[in-house]
PASEBA-1860 file (N, C-alpha, C; in nm, 3 decimals):
! residues 257
1> MKPITRTT> -0.716/2.389/-0.794/-0.806/2.287/-0.739/-0.929/2.273/-0.828 ~ -0.964/2.147/-0.863/-1.078/2.123/-0.951/-1.208/2.124/-0.872 ~ -1.314/2.181/-0.929/-1.443/2.179/-0.860/-1.498/2.037/-0.856 ~ -1.584/2.011/-0.758/-1.650/1.882/-0.748/-1.754/1.872/-0.858 ~ -1.750/1.765/-0.935/-1.849/1.743/-1.040/-1.939/1.628/-1.000 ~ -2.050/1.613/-1.076/-2.142/1.505/-1.043/-2.074/1.370/-1.060 ~ -1.988/1.360/-1.163/-1.917/1.235/-1.185/-1.830/1.200/-1.065 ~ -1.763/1.301/-1.008/-1.680/1.278/-0.891/-1.765/1.229/-0.774
9> VVDQVIKK> -1.881/1.286/-0.755/-1.971/1.244/-0.647/-2.013/1.100/-0.669 ~ -2.049/1.065/-0.791/-2.091/0.928/-0.820/-1.979/0.830/-0.789 ~ -1.856/0.865/-0.829/-1.742/0.778/-0.799/-1.727/0.757/-0.648 ~ -1.744/0.865/-0.573/-1.732/0.855/-0.428/-1.843/0.769/-0.368 ~ -1.962/0.782/-0.423/-2.075/0.702/-0.375/-2.049/0.553/-0.402 ~ -1.999/0.522/-0.522/-1.969/0.383/-0.556/-1.868/0.326/-0.458 ~ -1.766/0.403/-0.427/-1.663/0.354/-0.332/-1.722/0.333/-0.193 ~ -1.815/0.418/-0.155/-1.883/0.401/-0.026/-1.962/0.271/-0.024
17> FMSAIKGG> -2.033/0.245/-0.134/-2.112/0.123/-0.145/-2.022/0.000/-0.136 ~ -1.913/0.001/-0.209/-1.824/-0.116/-0.211/-1.758/-0.136/-0.074 ~ -1.728/-0.026/-0.007/-1.673/-0.036/0.128/-1.775/-0.099/0.223 ~ -1.902/-0.062/0.207/-2.008/-0.118/0.291/-2.024/-0.268/0.267 ~ -2.010/-0.307/0.141/-2.022/-0.450/0.107/-1.905/-0.528/0.166 ~ -1.784/-0.477/0.147/-1.668/-0.548/0.200/-1.667/-0.550/0.352 ~ -1.727/-0.449/0.413/-1.732/-0.442/0.559/-1.844/-0.525/0.620 ~ -1.927/-0.586/0.533/-2.034/-0.672/0.583/-2.161/-0.598/0.619
25> NWKPGEKI> -2.167/-0.468/0.590/-2.289/-0.391/0.618/-2.404/-0.435/0.527 ~ -2.368/-0.473/0.406/-2.465/-0.532/0.314/-2.424/-0.677/0.293 ~ -2.516/-0.769/0.308/-2.484/-0.911/0.298/-2.547/-0.971/0.172 ~ -2.484/-1.075/0.114/-2.538/-1.140/-0.006/-2.683/-1.183/0.013 ~ -2.766/-1.150/-0.086/-2.907/-1.186/-0.080/-2.993/-1.087/-0.003 ~ -2.929/-0.993/0.066/-3.001/-0.896/0.148/-3.048/-0.779/0.062 ~ -3.168/-0.732/0.088/-3.221/-0.617/0.016/-3.145/-0.492/0.059 ~ -3.100/-0.414/-0.040/-3.026/-0.293/-0.007/-3.124/-0.179/0.018
33> PGEIELAQ> -3.083/-0.076/0.091/-3.172/0.037/0.120/-3.218/0.106/-0.008 ~ -3.329/0.178/0.001/-3.382/0.249/-0.113/-3.305/0.377/-0.144 ~ -3.334/0.435/-0.260/-3.263/0.555/-0.305/-3.275/0.670/-0.206 ~ -3.396/0.692/-0.154/-3.417/0.805/-0.063/-3.333/0.789/0.063 ~ -3.337/0.670/0.122/-3.260/0.645/0.244/-3.110/0.660/0.219 ~ -3.063/0.607/0.108/-2.919/0.617/0.076/-2.879/0.762/0.051 ~ -2.964/0.836/-0.019/-2.934/0.976/-0.047/-2.926/1.057/0.082 ~ -3.015/1.028/0.175/-3.014/1.099/0.303/-2.892/1.061/0.387
41> TLEVSRTS> -2.860/0.933/0.386/-2.745/0.886/0.465/-2.614/0.947/0.415 ~ -2.597/0.950/0.282/-2.470/1.000/0.225/-2.476/1.149/0.192 ~ -2.594/1.210/0.210/-2.611/1.353/0.186/-2.573/1.391/0.042 ~ -2.626/1.313/-0.051/-2.607/1.342/-0.193/-2.744/1.333/-0.261 ~ -2.750/1.368/-0.387/-2.877/1.366/-0.458/-2.918/1.223/-0.493 ~ -3.048/1.203/-0.514/-3.097/1.072/-0.556/-3.041/1.036/-0.694 ~ -3.016/1.136/-0.776/-2.958/1.110/-0.908/-2.821/1.045/-0.897 ~ -2.740/1.096/-0.805/-2.607/1.038/-0.785/-2.618/0.895/-0.734
49> IREALRVL> -2.712/0.871/-0.643/-2.735/0.736/-0.591/-2.778/0.644/-0.705 ~ -2.871/0.692/-0.786/-2.923/0.610/-0.896/-2.813/0.574/-0.995 ~ -2.726/0.669/-1.028/-2.618/0.642/-1.122/-2.517/0.544/-1.063 ~ -2.489/0.558/-0.934/-2.395/0.466/-0.868/-2.451/0.324/-0.865 ~ -2.579/0.312/-0.836/-2.643/0.180/-0.834/-2.647/0.120/-0.974 ~ -2.661/0.205/-1.075/-2.662/0.156/-1.212/-2.526/0.093/-1.248 ~ -2.419/0.152/-1.199/-2.286/0.096/-1.224/-2.273/-0.041/-1.158 ~ -2.314/-0.051/-1.031/-2.305/-0.179/-0.961/-2.396/-0.283/-1.027
57> SYFKVIIS> -2.508/-0.240/-1.079/-2.598/-0.331/-1.149/-2.534/-0.380/-1.278 ~ -2.464/-0.291/-1.348/-2.396/-0.328/-1.472/-2.295/-0.439/-1.448 ~ -2.224/-0.429/-1.335/-2.125/-0.531/-1.302/-2.186/-0.649/-1.226 ~ -2.320/-0.648/-1.213/-2.395/-0.756/-1.149/-2.359/-0.776/-1.002 ~ -2.308/-0.669/-0.940/-2.282/-0.673/-0.795/-2.416/-0.669/-0.721 ~ -2.512/-0.597/-0.776/-2.648/-0.598/-0.723/-2.742/-0.647/-0.832 ~ -2.848/-0.715/-0.792/-2.943/-0.771/-0.889/-3.085/-0.740/-0.844 ~ -3.175/-0.733/-0.938/-3.315/-0.702/-0.908/-3.396/-0.831/-0.895
65> KPGFGTVL> -3.473/-0.838/-0.788/-3.564/-0.951/-0.767/-3.707/-0.901/-0.779 ~ -3.777/-0.943/-0.882/-3.916/-0.896/-0.901/-4.002/-0.920/-0.777 ~ -4.073/-0.817/-0.738/-4.161/-0.828/-0.623/-4.092/-0.815/-0.489 ~ -3.959/-0.802/-0.491/-3.885/-0.791/-0.365/-3.798/-0.666/-0.359 ~ -3.727/-0.639/-0.469/-3.642/-0.520/-0.471/-3.502/-0.555/-0.519 ~ -3.408/-0.468/-0.491/-3.269/-0.486/-0.531/-3.190/-0.548/-0.417 ~ -3.119/-0.657/-0.449/-3.042/-0.727/-0.345/-2.897/-0.738/-0.385 ~ -2.814/-0.768/-0.287/-2.672/-0.790/-0.312/-2.654/-0.931/-0.370
73> APNALRLI> -2.578/-0.940/-0.478/-2.558/-1.069/-0.546/-2.484/-1.167/-0.455 ~ -2.509/-1.296/-0.470/-2.442/-1.397/-0.387/-2.289/-1.392/-0.400 ~ -2.238/-1.360/-0.518/-2.094/-1.355/-0.541/-2.042/-1.212/-0.548 ~ -2.107/-1.123/-0.474/-2.076/-0.980/-0.482/-1.930/-0.949/-0.449 ~ -1.876/-1.013/-0.346/-1.738/-0.982/-0.305/-1.639/-1.014/-0.416 ~ -1.659/-1.127/-0.482/-1.569/-1.163/-0.593/-1.584/-1.065/-0.708 ~ -1.707/-1.028/-0.737/-1.732/-0.935/-0.846/-1.672/-0.798/-0.820 ~ -1.672/-0.759/-0.692/-1.619/-0.627/-0.657/-1.472/-0.615/-0.694
81> NNTELVLL> -1.397/-0.723/-0.683/-1.255/-0.717/-0.717/-1.237/-0.676/-0.862 ~ -1.317/-0.735/-0.953/-1.311/-0.696/-1.092/-1.362/-0.554/-1.113 ~ -1.470/-0.520/-1.042/-1.529/-0.387/-1.056/-1.431/-0.279/-1.013 ~ -1.362/-0.304/-0.902/-1.266/-0.205/-0.853/-1.154/-0.183/-0.954 ~ -1.113/-0.291/-1.021/-1.009/-0.276/-1.122/-1.055/-0.186/-1.235 ~ -1.176/-0.211/-1.285/-1.227/-0.131/-1.396/-1.247/0.014/-1.354 ~ -1.298/0.034/-1.232/-1.320/0.170/-1.184/-1.187/0.244/-1.165 ~ -1.086/0.170/-1.119/-0.954/0.231/-1.104/-0.904/0.278/-1.240
89> LSEDQEME> -0.925/0.194/-1.343/-0.880/0.231/-1.476/-0.960/0.347/-1.533 ~ -1.077/0.374/-1.474/-1.162/0.482/-1.523/-1.120/0.619/-1.470 ~ -1.030/0.620/-1.372/-0.985/0.747/-1.317/-0.882/0.809/-1.411 ~ -0.853/0.937/-1.391/-0.755/1.004/-1.473/-0.622/0.930/-1.469 ~ -0.567/0.901/-1.586/-0.440/0.831/-1.594/-0.346/0.910/-1.684 ~ -0.218/0.903/-1.654/-0.118/0.959/-1.742/-0.106/0.869/-1.865 ~ -0.078/0.928/-1.980/-0.068/0.850/-2.101/0.041/0.743/-2.090 ~ 0.151/0.774/-2.024/0.258/0.675/-2.011/0.210/0.552/-1.935
97> ELWEVRFF> 0.128/0.574/-1.831/0.075/0.461/-1.754/-0.016/0.375/-1.841 ~ -0.100/0.440/-1.923/-0.188/0.364/-2.011/-0.108/0.280/-2.109 ~ -0.005/0.339/-2.168/0.079/0.266/-2.262/0.146/0.147/-2.195 ~ 0.194/0.166/-2.072/0.266/0.059/-2.005/0.177/-0.061/-1.977 ~ 0.053/-0.036/-1.933/-0.038/-0.147/-1.905/-0.077/-0.215/-2.036 ~ -0.105/-0.138/-2.138/-0.136/-0.196/-2.268/-0.019/-0.279/-2.320 ~ 0.102/-0.234/-2.292/0.223/-0.303/-2.337/0.227/-0.447/-2.283 ~ 0.179/-0.465/-2.161/0.173/-0.599/-2.103/0.057/-0.681/-2.159
105> LEPQIAYW> -0.058/-0.618/-2.180/-0.180/-0.690/-2.217/-0.191/-0.725/-2.365 ~ -0.159/-0.630/-2.451/-0.192/-0.645/-2.592/-0.123/-0.764/-2.661 ~ 0.005/-0.792/-2.635/0.064/-0.909/-2.701/-0.008/-1.040/-2.665 ~ -0.048/-1.055/-2.539/-0.120/-1.177/-2.501/-0.259/-1.181/-2.563 ~ -0.321/-1.065/-2.575/-0.451/-1.057/-2.643/-0.436/-1.106/-2.787 ~ -0.329/-1.063/-2.855/-0.306/-1.107/-2.992/-0.286/-1.259/-2.999 ~ -0.217/-1.314/-2.900/-0.193/-1.459/-2.894/-0.325/-1.534/-2.879 ~ -0.406/-1.493/-2.783/-0.535/-1.560/-2.761/-0.628/-1.543/-2.880
113> ATIRATNE> -0.628/-1.423/-2.937/-0.715/-1.398/-3.052/-0.679/-1.489/-3.168 ~ -0.550/-1.514/-3.188/-0.506/-1.601/-3.296/-0.556/-1.743/-3.276 ~ -0.552/-1.789/-3.152/-0.597/-1.924/-3.122/-0.749/-1.937/-3.136 ~ -0.821/-1.833/-3.094/-0.967/-1.843/-3.083/-1.045/-1.787/-3.201 ~ -0.979/-1.720/-3.292/-1.049/-1.653/-3.402/-1.115/-1.753/-3.496 ~ -1.241/-1.726/-3.527/-1.312/-1.803/-3.629/-1.291/-1.736/-3.765 ~ -1.336/-1.803/-3.869/-1.326/-1.741/-4.002/-1.405/-1.611/-4.008 ~ -1.518/-1.608/-3.939/-1.598/-1.485/-3.935/-1.523/-1.373/-3.862
121> DIRSLDDT> -1.454/-1.408/-3.754/-1.375/-1.309/-3.681/-1.266/-1.250/-3.770 ~ -1.200/-1.336/-3.846/-1.093/-1.289/-3.933/-1.148/-1.198/-4.042 ~ -1.265/-1.232/-4.095/-1.329/-1.144/-4.195/-1.362/-1.009/-4.134 ~ -1.405/-1.010/-4.007/-1.439/-0.885/-3.939/-1.315/-0.799/-3.918 ~ -1.204/-0.863/-3.879/-1.078/-0.789/-3.863/-1.033/-0.731/-3.997 ~ -1.044/-0.809/-4.100/-1.004/-0.763/-4.233/-1.089/-0.645/-4.277 ~ -1.218/-0.651/-4.246/-1.309/-0.542/-4.280/-1.273/-0.415/-4.203 ~ -1.231/-0.431/-4.077/-1.190/-0.316/-3.996/-1.073/-0.243/-4.060
129> LRDAKSLE> -0.985/-0.320/-4.125/-0.863/-0.261/-4.185/-0.877/-0.235/-4.335 ~ -0.998/-0.244/-4.388/-1.014/-0.237/-4.534/-0.964/-0.106/-4.592 ~ -0.968/0.003/-4.512/-0.921/0.133/-4.562/-0.786/0.171/-4.503 ~ -0.713/0.071/-4.453/-0.583/0.099/-4.392/-0.481/-0.006/-4.433 ~ -0.483/-0.040/-4.562/-0.394/-0.145/-4.612/-0.275/-0.091/-4.690 ~ -0.272/0.041/-4.710/-0.160/0.100/-4.784/-0.139/0.244/-4.739 ~ -0.020/0.295/-4.764/0.009/0.434/-4.730/-0.080/0.528/-4.811 ~ -0.111/0.488/-4.934/-0.195/0.573/-5.019/-0.333/0.591/-4.958
137> QLEMKTVE> -0.389/0.483/-4.904/-0.520/0.492/-4.839/-0.513/0.579/-4.714 ~ -0.409/0.560/-4.634/-0.397/0.631/-4.507/-0.373/0.780/-4.527 ~ -0.304/0.816/-4.633/-0.275/0.957/-4.659/-0.401/1.038/-4.682 ~ -0.510/0.971/-4.717/-0.636/1.039/-4.744/-0.721/1.057/-4.618 ~ -0.674/1.006/-4.505/-0.754/1.008/-4.383/-0.699/1.108/-4.283 ~ -0.789/1.156/-4.197/-0.747/1.245/-4.089/-0.684/1.162/-3.978 ~ -0.614/1.229/-3.888/-0.553/1.159/-3.774/-0.662/1.092/-3.691 ~ -0.774/1.160/-3.673/-0.883/1.103/-3.594/-0.936/0.975/-3.657
145> EKLDISSA> -0.952/0.975/-3.789/-0.999/0.854/-3.858/-0.900/0.740/-3.843 ~ -0.772/0.772/-3.849/-0.669/0.669/-3.834/-0.673/0.608/-3.695 ~ -0.687/0.692/-3.594/-0.691/0.642/-3.457/-0.817/0.561/-3.431 ~ -0.928/0.598/-3.497/-1.051/0.521/-3.484/-1.032/0.379/-3.539 ~ -0.962/0.369/-3.652/-0.934/0.238/-3.710/-0.849/0.155/-3.614 ~ -0.748/0.217/-3.558/-0.661/0.146/-3.463/-0.739/0.097/-3.342 ~ -0.821/0.184/-3.285/-0.901/0.147/-3.167/-0.995/0.032/-3.200 ~ -1.058/0.038/-3.316/-1.153/-0.066/-3.356/-1.083/-0.200/-3.372
153> FHRKLAEI> -0.964/-0.200/-3.427/-0.889/-0.324/-3.448/-0.851/-0.387/-3.313 ~ -0.797/-0.305/-3.223/-0.756/-0.358/-3.093/-0.876/-0.406/-3.012 ~ -0.989/-0.335/-3.024/-1.108/-0.379/-2.951/-1.159/-0.512/-3.006 ~ -1.154/-0.526/-3.137/-1.202/-0.651/-3.197/-1.115/-0.768/-3.151 ~ -0.985/-0.748/-3.140/-0.898/-0.854/-3.090/-0.940/-0.898/-2.950 ~ -0.972/-0.800/-2.865/-1.016/-0.833/-2.728/-1.148/-0.909/-2.731 ~ -1.238/-0.870/-2.820/-1.366/-0.939/-2.831/-1.346/-1.085/-2.874 ~ -1.252/-1.107/-2.963/-1.226/-1.242/-3.012/-1.175/-1.333/-2.900
161> CRNQLLVR> -1.111/-1.275/-2.800/-1.062/-1.353/-2.686/-1.176/-1.409/-2.603 ~ -1.299/-1.361/-2.626/-1.417/-1.406/-2.552/-1.402/-1.381/-2.402 ~ -1.346/-1.266/-2.368/-1.324/-1.228/-2.228/-1.378/-1.087/-2.209 ~ -1.494/-1.075/-2.145/-1.559/-0.946/-2.133/-1.481/-0.846/-2.048 ~ -1.406/-0.896/-1.950/-1.326/-0.804/-1.869/-1.218/-0.739/-1.953 ~ -1.155/-0.816/-2.041/-1.055/-0.758/-2.131/-1.117/-0.650/-2.218 ~ -1.236/-0.674/-2.269/-1.303/-0.575/-2.353/-1.330/-0.448/-2.274 ~ -1.377/-0.463/-2.150/-1.404/-0.345/-2.067/-1.276/-0.267/-2.039
169> ILDTFHHE> -1.169/-0.339/-2.009/-1.042/-0.272/-1.981/-0.993/-0.196/-2.104 ~ -0.997/-0.263/-2.221/-0.953/-0.196/-2.343/-1.041/-0.075/-2.374 ~ -1.173/-0.088/-2.352/-1.263/0.025/-2.374/-1.225/0.142/-2.285 ~ -1.188/0.112/-2.161/-1.149/0.218/-2.068/-1.021/0.286/-2.115 ~ -0.924/0.207/-2.160/-0.801/0.265/-2.213/-0.831/0.360/-2.327 ~ -0.914/0.315/-2.421/-0.941/0.398/-2.537/-1.023/0.521/-2.501 ~ -1.110/0.507/-2.400/-1.183/0.624/-2.352/-1.085/0.729/-2.297 ~ -0.988/0.683/-2.219/-0.889/0.776/-2.164/-0.801/0.835/-2.274
177> IDRHRMEW> -0.763/0.751/-2.369/-0.681/0.800/-2.479/-0.757/0.904/-2.560 ~ -0.887/0.881/-2.580/-0.969/0.979/-2.651/-0.967/1.114/-2.580 ~ -0.968/1.111/-2.446/-0.969/1.237/-2.371/-0.836/1.311/-2.389 ~ -0.730/1.237/-2.415/-0.597/1.299/-2.430/-0.560/1.317/-2.577 ~ -0.655/1.292/-2.666/-0.619/1.282/-2.807/-0.548/1.404/-2.863 ~ -0.601/1.523/-2.835/-0.542/1.644/-2.894/-0.396/1.658/-2.855 ~ -0.366/1.628/-2.728/-0.227/1.636/-2.682/-0.145/1.524/-2.744 ~ -0.204/1.404/-2.750/-0.131/1.287/-2.797/-0.102/1.295/-2.947
185> ESQWLPEV> -0.201/1.345/-3.024/-0.183/1.352/-3.169/-0.063/1.436/-3.207 ~ -0.037/1.540/-3.130/0.074/1.629/-3.163/0.209/1.562/-3.145 ~ 0.211/1.443/-3.080/0.336/1.372/-3.057/0.381/1.296/-3.182 ~ 0.292/1.277/-3.279/0.323/1.191/-3.393/0.339/1.271/-3.521 ~ 0.440/1.236/-3.599/0.444/1.281/-3.738/0.351/1.190/-3.818 ~ 0.282/1.243/-3.920/0.186/1.162/-3.996/0.246/1.032/-4.049 ~ 0.368/1.037/-4.103/0.427/0.916/-4.161/0.458/0.810/-4.056 ~ 0.488/0.855/-3.934/0.515/0.760/-3.826/0.386/0.690/-3.785
193> LDRSLLEH> 0.279/0.766/-3.773/0.150/0.707/-3.739/0.103/0.612/-3.848 ~ 0.126/0.649/-3.973/0.084/0.563/-4.084/0.159/0.430/-4.081 ~ 0.288/0.434/-4.056/0.365/0.309/-4.050/0.315/0.221/-3.936 ~ 0.281/0.286/-3.826/0.230/0.211/-3.712/0.098/0.142/-3.747 ~ 0.010/0.213/-3.818/-0.119/0.157/-3.856/-0.104/0.039/-3.951 ~ -0.007/0.045/-4.040/0.014/-0.065/-4.135/0.056/-0.193/-4.064 ~ 0.113/-0.180/-3.944/0.154/-0.299/-3.868/0.034/-0.385/-3.829 ~ -0.083/-0.325/-3.822/-0.203/-0.404/-3.791/-0.223/-0.514/-3.897
201> NEILKYIR> -0.189/-0.483/-4.021/-0.203/-0.582/-4.128/-0.107/-0.699/-4.108 ~ 0.011/-0.671/-4.053/0.105/-0.779/-4.025/0.053/-0.869/-3.914 ~ -0.005/-0.807/-3.812/-0.064/-0.885/-3.702/-0.176/-0.974/-3.756 ~ -0.261/-0.917/-3.840/-0.372/-0.992/-3.899/-0.320/-1.107/-3.985 ~ -0.210/-1.087/-4.053/-0.152/-1.193/-4.137/-0.121/-1.317/-4.054 ~ -0.063/-1.295/-3.936/-0.028/-1.410/-3.851/-0.152/-1.472/-3.786 ~ -0.253/-1.389/-3.759/-0.379/-1.444/-3.705/-0.443/-1.532/-3.811 ~ -0.444/-1.486/-3.935/-0.504/-1.563/-4.044/-0.429/-1.695/-4.065
209> KKEPEKAR> -0.298/-1.693/-4.045/-0.217/-1.814/-4.064/-0.214/-1.902/-3.939 ~ -0.285/-1.859/-3.835/-0.291/-1.934/-3.709/-0.151/-1.955/-3.649 ~ -0.075/-1.846/-3.642/0.058/-1.849/-3.582/0.059/-1.755/-3.461 ~ 0.010/-1.805/-3.346/-0.006/-1.719/-3.228/0.124/-1.658/-3.175 ~ 0.232/-1.734/-3.179/0.360/-1.680/-3.129/0.405/-1.561/-3.213 ~ 0.391/-1.573/-3.344/0.433/-1.464/-3.432/0.339/-1.345/-3.420 ~ 0.210/-1.371/-3.397/0.115/-1.261/-3.376/0.151/-1.185/-3.248 ~ 0.184/-1.260/-3.144/0.222/-1.195/-3.018/0.350/-1.115/-3.035
217> EMMFKHML> 0.448/-1.173/-3.107/0.574/-1.103/-3.130/0.552/-0.974/-3.209 ~ 0.466/-0.980/-3.310/0.440/-0.862/-3.391/0.368/-0.756/-3.309 ~ 0.275/-0.799/-3.224/0.206/-0.703/-3.138/0.304/-0.641/-3.038 ~ 0.396/-0.722/-2.989/0.498/-0.670/-2.899/0.576/-0.557/-2.967 ~ 0.620/-0.581/-3.089/0.695/-0.479/-3.163/0.610/-0.356/-3.190 ~ 0.483/-0.380/-3.221/0.390/-0.271/-3.249/0.372/-0.182/-3.126 ~ 0.350/-0.244/-3.011/0.332/-0.167/-2.888/0.462/-0.101/-2.844 ~ 0.572/-0.170/-2.866/0.702/-0.113/-2.829/0.731/0.013/-2.908
225> QGITVFEK> 0.697/0.009/-3.036/0.716/0.129/-3.118/0.635/0.244/-3.061 ~ 0.509/0.216/-3.027/0.423/0.322/-2.974/0.474/0.381/-2.846 ~ 0.510/0.294/-2.751/0.553/0.345/-2.621/0.689/0.413/-2.630 ~ 0.777/0.362/-2.719/0.909/0.423/-2.735/0.898/0.561/-2.798 ~ 0.818/0.569/-2.904/0.798/0.698/-2.970/0.732/0.797/-2.876 ~ 0.633/0.750/-2.801/0.562/0.841/-2.711/0.656/0.897/-2.606 ~ 0.740/0.812/-2.549/0.829/0.856/-2.441/0.938/0.949/-2.489 ~ 0.976/0.936/-2.618/1.095/1.008/-2.664/1.065/1.126/-2.756
233> APRDLFSE> 0.943/1.179/-2.748/0.909/1.300/-2.824/0.945/1.287/-2.972 ~ 0.866/1.213/-3.049/0.900/1.182/-3.188/0.923/1.301/-3.279 ~ 0.860/1.414/-3.250/0.881/1.528/-3.340/1.026/1.576/-3.335 ~ 1.092/1.552/-3.222/1.235/1.583/-3.214/1.317/1.469/-3.273 ~ 1.274/1.345/-3.243/1.348/1.229/-3.292/1.357/1.226/-3.444 ~ 1.246/1.255/-3.511/1.240/1.237/-3.653/1.274/1.362/-3.732 ~ 1.316/1.466/-3.665/1.351/1.589/-3.734/1.477/1.570/-3.818 ~ 1.557/1.466/-3.787/1.680/1.440/-3.862/1.671/1.307/-3.937
241> EETVEGLE> 1.551/1.272/-3.984/1.529/1.152/-4.065/1.559/1.024/-3.989 ~ 1.551/1.026/-3.858/1.573/0.904/-3.779/1.451/0.815/-3.790 ~ 1.469/0.685/-3.797/1.358/0.593/-3.816/1.320/0.525/-3.687 ~ 1.198/0.474/-3.682/1.152/0.400/-3.566/1.242/0.281/-3.540 ~ 1.283/0.212/-3.650/1.365/0.093/-3.634/1.497/0.124/-3.565 ~ 1.541/0.250/-3.575/1.668/0.287/-3.515/1.659/0.327/-3.369 ~ 1.538/0.330/-3.315/1.522/0.370/-3.176/1.574/0.263/-3.082 ~ 1.636/0.305/-2.976/1.683/0.210/-2.875/1.570/0.181/-2.777
249> MPEKYRVL> 1.550/0.052/-2.748/1.444/0.013/-2.655/1.477/0.067/-2.516 ~ 1.381/0.132/-2.448/1.404/0.179/-2.313/1.446/0.062/-2.222 ~ 1.540/0.086/-2.136/1.596/-0.018/-2.049/1.489/-0.094/-1.972 ~ 1.387/-0.025/-1.923/1.287/-0.090/-1.837/1.200/-0.190/-1.910 ~ 1.206/-0.191/-2.047/1.124/-0.286/-2.123/1.204/-0.401/-2.181 ~ 1.335/-0.400/-2.166/1.418/-0.499/-2.234/1.396/-0.640/-2.183 ~ 1.360/-0.655/-2.057/1.346/-0.788/-1.999/1.209/-0.849/-2.030 ~ 1.120/-0.776/-2.096/0.985/-0.823/-2.114/0.967/-0.909/-2.238
257> K> 1.057/-0.903/-2.329/1.041/-0.973/-2.455/1.049/-1.124/-2.435
END
């Protein structure tokens, strides 16, 4: 059994607040109780209350009115739906679950990014991959550096979509992946990870050529490789010179293409 941490308490406080809002205890435009009163009511520290309120403020569920105090936003209920999604994604997740959700999202992100990318966006993507354009370059980098490049590329694609919720979701995925990194890194042979990283250049090629369907297709293949390798223990798969291209797509993903 895990001990209760301050983060756990804050999460619980946030859920209490959102339950109060959905239950009508706090109404749009109404001033919410102060930190001391909330801390006494929930029997937690003022620090936990303050951190929980900071989260709701970040998502604009509560807003500050100068000279009046903190009030519930007029569109708080709608905002809570998005907030709950992000908070759900912030909880401990199995790596397979993270891969599966990314598998659905990332190809469409690549499609939108291709349509919406400006010349400046494309230059930024190219700059992100400047040290990951060949196997020779990648061989000089640590696994951590390689994964940082990958995360930066995928985040930039989400930013190009001009959708802040997508960026938050992707940030949450990468935060969770970072927490699992040591375990996850051991799943990859260096040459397999390097080949996967080079695929980012193929995706960028189609974005530069303004071919959204091909960018989405390439991202689909890129994510499929990742999830297939992850599920099938690549260190065993590749011990006999088996290639990624030779892997059979898991049955549950065949209908998604």
